[in-house]
N, C-alpha and C positions, 0 to 999 in steps of 0.2 A: 262739773259738767261731764256727762257720760256719753259715749257713742258706741253704737254697734253696727254702723254703716260698713258695708262691704263694697270694695271697688273691684271691678272686673278687669281693668286695664293692667296688664302685667308690668312689673317694674324690674329693673336690673339693680341688684343689691350687692354691696360688698360688706362682709362682716370681718372686722379686724380682731383677731384673737380667737383661736379655735379650741378653747378650753371647755369647762363644764357649762359655761353660759353661752359662748359664741357658737359652738358646733351644733347643739340642738336648735338654736335659733336659726342658723343658716339652713338646717334641714327643714324646719317648719316653713320657711319662705319657699324653698325649692319644692316642697310637697304641695304648696299652694299655687304652683305654676310659674314662679318667678325664676329668672336666671340669676344664680347666686355664685359669687366667688368668695371663698374664704381665704384670708391672708393671715399668716402666722410667721413670727420671726424664727421659730424653731423649725429647721429644715426637715427633721425627722417626723415631726407632727404633721407638717404640711404634706409630706410625701405619703404618710399613712392615710390621711384623709383623701388625697388624690387617688389612692388605690381602693377607696371605699372601706377602709378599716377604721373603726371607731375606738377611741380610748376612753370614752365617757360612758358611765353606767346607764345614764338616762337616754342614750341613743345607741341601741344595739347595731352592730355591724350589718346585720341582715336588713335593717331599715335604711341605713346609709348607702349601702352598695348599689341598690337600684337607682338611686338619685344620681350617683356618680356615673353609672353606666349609661344613663339616659342623657347625660351632659347637662343636667339642670344644676348640678353643684360641682364646682371645681375648686381646687386648693393650690396655693402657691405661696412663695415668700416675696413675690414681686409686688411692691406697693404701686407700681405703675398701672396695675390692673384696676385701681380705683378710678382712673380717668374715664369719664363718660358715664359712670354709674348714676342712676337716679337717686340712690340712697346709700349712705355709708354709716354703718353702726359699729361703734368702738366698744369692744368687750375685753379689755385688757386687765391684768391684775392691778390691784391697788393695796399692796401690803403696808404694814407698819414697820418703821425702823426700830431698832432696839430701844431707842429713846421714846417710843410710842408716838413719834411724829409721822405724819403721812408720807409715804414714798410715792410720789406721782410721776416718777421717771418713765413709767411705761406709757402713761397718757401723753406726756410730753413727746416721747419718742415716736409714738404713733401719729400725733398731730403734725410733727415736723415732716414726716414722710407723706402725709395726706395733703398738706398745705399747697404744694406745687400743682396738685391735681384738681383743686377746687374749681368748679365751674358754676355759671349762673343757673339758678333754679334747682341746684342740688340740695338734698336734705342730709345733714350730718347729725347723728344722734350719739350721745355718750351714755353708756349703760353702766360703766364701772362705778362702784360705790365710792363716794368721796364726800368732802365737806361742802356745805352750801356756799356757793360762789365760784366753784371750780370751773363750771362751764363758761360763765361770763368772764371771769377774771383771768383764767389761765388758758383755757382752750381757745376762746374766741380770738384773742390777739394773735395767736400763732396761725390760725386759719386765715386771718385777714392780711397776712404778710404779702400776698400776691396782689393786693389792691381791691379785691371784692369785699363788700361789707356784709357781715352777718345780719340777718333780719331785713336787708334790702335786696342784696344780690343772691344770697343763698340762705336756706333755712338752717337754724341751729336749735337743738333741743336736748333735753335730758330725760331719760326714761329708766328708772331704777330696775335692775334685774331682780326678780322675785323667785329665783330658782330654789327649790327645796330638794336636794339630791335624794333619790330613793323614794320619793313620795309617789305612791301608786295612784293617788286620787287626783292630785292637782299638778298640771303641767302648763306649758306655754298657752295652749288654747283656752283652758277654762280658768286661768288665774287672771283676774282683771289687771290691765296694763295701765300704769300711770305715766302720763307725758306732760312735760312743761317746756315751753319754748320762749325765745326772746321776745317774740311778737305774737299776736293772735294768729297771724298767717303761719308762723312756725309751729304753733300748737296744732293747727288744723292739718298741716302737712304730716306731722308726726302721728297724729291720731289716725289719719287716713292710711298711713303705712301699716301701723300695727293692727288696724281693724281687719287686715287681710289674713292675719294668723291668730288673732285673739278675739274671743267672743264679746268681750267688753273692754272698752278703753275709757279711762277716767282722766279727764284733762284738768290740769291746774294752770294757774296764770303765768308762772315763771319757772325757769330752771331751778332757781333756789328753792321754791316750794317742793318741786319734785325731788330734789336732792335731800331735802329735809324729811320727806315721807319715808324714804328708805332707812334713814338713821333713827327716826321715831320707832319704826316697826321693830328694829333689832335692839334698840335701847329698851323698849318696853319689855322684850323678852329677857334681856340681860338683867334688868333691875328686878323683875319678878323671880327669876331664877336665883338671883342673889338673896332676895327675901326668903325664899323657901329653903335655900341652903343654910341661911342663918337660923331659921326655925329648926332645921335638922340638928344644928349644933346645940341649940337650946334644949331640944328634946333629948339629945344624948346626955346632957348634964342632968336633966330632970328624970331620966330613966323612963321616958315615954316613947311609944312606937310612933315615929314620924308618919309613916305610911297610913296607919290607922287614923291619925288626926286629919290628914289631907283627905282621905276617902270620906270621912264623916262630914268634913266641911263642904266637900263637893256635892253633897246631897242637897244643899241649899239651891233652889232653882233660880235665884237671882243674886246679884251683888257679889258673886265669887266665881273665879276662874281658876281651876287647879293647875298648878305648876309642880314639878317634882324635883327633889334634890338629886344630886349625883356626885361623882368623883371629881367634877370640874366641868368646864364647858370647852367645846372645840368647834372646828369648822372654819369656814372662810368669812363668816359674818359676825356672829354674836360676840366672839372674843375681841374682834377688831373694830367693827363699825362704830360703837359708841365712842371710841377714842378719837375718831375723826371729828365728831361733834365737840368733844371735850377740848381737843386741840384748837379748833376754830374759835371756841368761846374764850379760851385763854388769851387769844390775840385781841379780844375785846374786853379784857379785864373782868371776865365772868368765870366763876368757879362752878363747874357742873358737879355738885356734891353727890347727887344720887349715882351718877355714872362712876365716879371715883370709888365710892363706897361699895357699890355692887362689884366692881372689878376687883377690889381688895378681898371681898368675901369669896367670890368665885375662885380667885387665884389661890386661896388657902385650902380648897377642898382636896386636891391631891395629897397634901400633907396630912390633912385630917384622915383621909382614907388609909394612908400608911400607918398612922397612929392607931387606928382601929384594928388594922391587921396585926400589928405588933401586940396590942392588948389581947386580941383573941388567941394568939399563940401563947402569950404569957400565961393566960388563964389555964392553959393546958400544959403548963410547965415546959414550954418550948420557946427558945430565944429566936428572935427574927434573924439574928446573925447566923448564917449557915443553914437556915431553913429553906426547904424547897417550896417555892411558890409558883403556881401556874396562873398567869393572868389570862382570863377568858375574855377575848375581844380586845382588839387594838384600834379599830376605827373610832372616829369621834362620835358616830351615831350608828344605830342598828341598821343592818341590811345593806350597807355600802362598804366600799374599800378605801374610803378617804381618811387619811390619818393627819390631815392638816390641823395643827393646834390640838390634837387629841389629848385628853387628860390621861389616857392610858400610857402615853410616852413619859409623862411626868411621874406617874405612879411607878413605872418600871425603873426609871432613873433613881427615884428615891429609895426604892426597895434594894436596888443594887448597891447604892451608896451606904446602906445600913448593913450590908453583908449578906443579903439574901441571895439564894441561887435561883435566879428568875428564868422561867421559860414562858412562852405564850402560845395561845392557839387562836387563830382567826382564819376562817376559810376564805375571807375576802382579801386578806393581807398576807401573802405568802412569805414576805420577808420584811424586816425592819432594820433601819440604821439607828443604833443607840450608842452614843458616845464613841463614834468611830468604828464600832463593831457591828457586824451583820448578824442579826438573830433571825432564825427561820421558824415558821409556824410548826409547832409540835403536833403530831397526830393526836386526836382526842379519843383515846381508848380507855377501857377499864383499867388496864395495867398502868397507863400514864397517870390517871386520876389517883389510883391507890398509892402511887409512889410519892405523891406530894404531901407536904405537911399542911398546905392550905391551897385552896383554889379560890381566886378572887374574880368574881363576875364584875367586869368593868364596863363592857358593852354587851347588851343583851340581844344578840342576833336571833331572829326568828327561827333559824335552823338549829339552834342549840336545843338539845334534849335535856332540859333542866332536871327532870326526874332521874335520868341516867347519871348526870353529874353528881347530884346529891347522894344518890345511892352508893356510888363508888368512891367518892371523896371522903377523906378523914374529917376535914373541916372546910367550910365554905364561908367566905365573906361576900355578901351580896350588896353591891352599891346601887342596884337598879330595881330592887324589889322583884327580881325575876323568879324567886323561889316562893312567891306568894301561893298558897294553896298546896305546896309540895310537902309531903311528909318528910320531915327532916331529922327526927329523933335527936333534937338538940345539937345538930351539926352546924346550923346556920347562924351566922352573926350578920345583922344588917347595918347599913350606914346610920 
């Protein structure tokens, strides 16, 4: 069921978690005329937002500051501000432990602070990515500790965040919003809330269905990236240009969707979310084989990247040990500064472990912590490029002048097909 209904009655909204999901969402509700309080356990982050300073690429400070100045968006660490709000939206992190098990401590912590404030008629929505059953099995019992019952006394729903950092085309307003609630009334309440900031709301019958939607979306990407990464490994053995094969296949107007290989996968979703589903299914004695296989293939790509770099140097009678290697791009995707789970970090670690003298350049990432050491972004000059034994393009930011890089570098390894169409004079080796 879909909805595009807009409600004119202002609501008071609390957004728990002021990160890359919560802060832009809080701003969207404030811009729509609603009184919003953002709550974060990090005092520095809350204080910055309270001053109108944004730390999120998708919400510029110049857009946030007028909302704060007008009093439509405030920020605090005080969970007591939840009391009396019409809606409470939970947007806290859900990382994986080293064992690949879900870490739901942030959800539990937020729920325990919200529980004493729950009132009749209130809507509470979880947006944090998690496994099917979390809203009903984990969140609901905590919120009901005060005696009010979800689905009877207050509304409870799940709505997966669909943020794509750095995407200039799709944002909160024009990305369809999925909602699923404990009861039909919960679904309607959540759909009504989000229709105020989203052009289209897609309702599903239960929180579990909504939780599964998010996992399906990112598992789809992880599995297809795993497939094309394995194709890249095959093409490497067969001495075939992977990019040429993909481009030719993409000419088919039906039955094919192009995905592209790379040095690994990163970010907050694709490397992590499928493991939530895999973990849940293991508790039901079901082995998610596609997920496990894709994770294995994708996890091998940083190592394959370093092997290709070593081979490229070796072909020019240069050992990787002691070689000067400049890594171009440290973020997990182009045109943002987010390094969470970035394959560039793995590539840098592996290169250093093999004795390479590694530097990096990324205009969005001024510094990196690698193995306890701080690396700082090296200026990208002709002299810097000429001093390297190899330049490795790991993240292809739009601001990079690839012609300039190829012209001045001795040897380039391209993991992103960034050098396509660039005259290279035999200098470029691709993934």
